[in-house]
C-alpha positions in Angstrom: 2.1 -17.5 -9.1 5.5 -19.3 -9.0 8.0 -18.2 -6.4 10.6 -15.9 -8.0 14.0 -17.5 -8.2 16.2 -14.3 -8.2 16.1 -11.1 -6.2 15.3 -9.2 -9.4 12.3 -11.4 -10.1 11.0 -10.8 -6.5 11.4 -7.0 -6.9 9.5 -7.1 -10.2 6.7 -9.1 -8.5 6.6 -6.7 -5.6 6.3 -3.7 -7.9 3.3 -5.3 -9.5 1.3 -4.9 -6.2 3.0 -1.7 -4.9 0.6 0.7 -6.7 -2.5 -1.3 -5.7 -1.4 -1.2 -2.1 -0.8 2.5 -2.2 -4.2 3.2 -3.8 -6.2 1.0 -1.4 -4.5 2.7 1.5 -5.3 6.1 0.0 -8.9 5.2 -0.6 -9.3 4.0 2.9 -7.7 7.2 4.2 -10.1 9.3 2.2 -13.1 7.3 3.3 -12.1 7.9 6.9 -12.2 11.7 6.3 -15.3 11.9 4.1 -18.3 9.8 3.0 -17.1 9.2 -0.6 -13.9 8.7 -2.6 -13.9 10.1 -6.1 -11.3 10.2 -8.8 -10.6 13.9 -8.0 -10.0 13.0 -4.3 -7.5 10.3 -5.3 -5.8 12.5 -7.8 -5.2 15.1 -5.1 -4.1 12.6 -2.5 -1.7 10.8 -4.8 -0.6 14.0 -6.6 -1.2 12.4 -10.1 -3.6 13.2 -13.0 -7.2 12.2 -13.2 -6.2 10.0 -16.2 -3.7 8.1 -14.1 -6.2 7.5 -11.3 -8.9 6.4 -13.8 -6.5 3.8 -15.3 -5.5 2.5 -11.9 -9.0 2.3 -10.6 -10.0 0.2 -13.7 -7.2 -2.2 -12.8 -8.1 -2.3 -9.1 -11.8 -3.0 -10.0 -10.7 -5.8 -12.4 -8.6 -7.3 -9.6 -11.6 -7.2 -7.2 -10.0 -4.6 -4.8 -12.6 -1.9 -5.3 -16.2 -1.4 -6.4 -16.7 1.5 -8.8 -19.4 2.6 -11.2 -18.5 4.8 -14.1 -18.3 8.5 -13.0 -19.2 7.4 -9.5 -17.3 7.1 -6.2 -15.3 4.0 -5.3 -15.3 1.8 -2.2 -13.0 -1.0 -1.1 -14.1 -4.6 -1.3 -13.3 -6.9 1.6 -10.2 -8.0 -0.4 -9.1 -4.3 -0.8 -9.6 -3.6 2.9 -7.5 -6.7 3.8 -4.8 -5.5 1.4 -4.8 -2.0 3.0 -4.6 -3.6 6.5 -1.6 -5.8 5.6 0.2 -2.9 4.0 -0.4 -0.7 7.1 0.8 -3.5 9.4 4.0 -3.8 7.5 4.5 -0.1 7.4 3.9 0.3 11.1 6.4 -2.5 12.0 9.0 -1.1 9.7 8.6 2.4 11.0 8.9 1.2 14.6 12.0 -0.9 13.8 13.8 1.9 11.9 13.1 4.3 14.7 14.3 1.7 17.3 17.7 1.5 15.5 18.1 5.3 15.5 16.8 6.3 12.1 15.4 9.9 12.5 11.5 9.7 12.4 11.1 11.7 9.2 13.6 9.5 7.3 12.1 6.3 8.9 8.6 7.4 7.6 9.9 7.9 4.0 12.0 4.7 4.1 9.2 2.6 5.5 6.8 3.7 2.8 9.1 2.2 0.1 10.2 -0.8 2.1 6.7 -1.9 3.1 6.1 -3.2 -0.4 9.2 -5.3 -0.6 9.9 -6.8 2.8 9.2 -10.5 3.4 7.2 -11.9 6.2 10.4 -13.6 7.4 12.2 -10.3 7.6 9.3 -8.7 9.4 9.2 -11.5 12.0 13.0 -11.1 12.6 12.5 -7.3 13.0 9.7 -7.9 15.5 11.8 -10.4 17.4 14.8 -8.1 17.5 12.7 -5.3 19.0 11.4 -7.6 21.8 15.0 -8.7 22.6 
């Protein structure tokens, strides 16, 4: 995929992966709490309809992020687990940084959730370096 040339193009590109990242994290969370992850579990977790979840799971399956049989539970592929880990790592670093600069924890948590999908590796590295200084 070509590198976006404008900040607007980067945001559109980031939005394309945002839903996938949220869903692979949610699937991982559910599977930590229970043995299977079904459409109804994700619908409750994400507070969306079953139809929405079904549509997104079809996309995630096509992208190789999950394994799912019709009417059955889903699991993460190695690629899906790697995406979830990257997203969690970005979220944790953003949360730590925001709290370190005085953002109240509840606000930092909400802000980090949105920012994790759009922050660059260069920005993350600068935040990490600033916290070590």
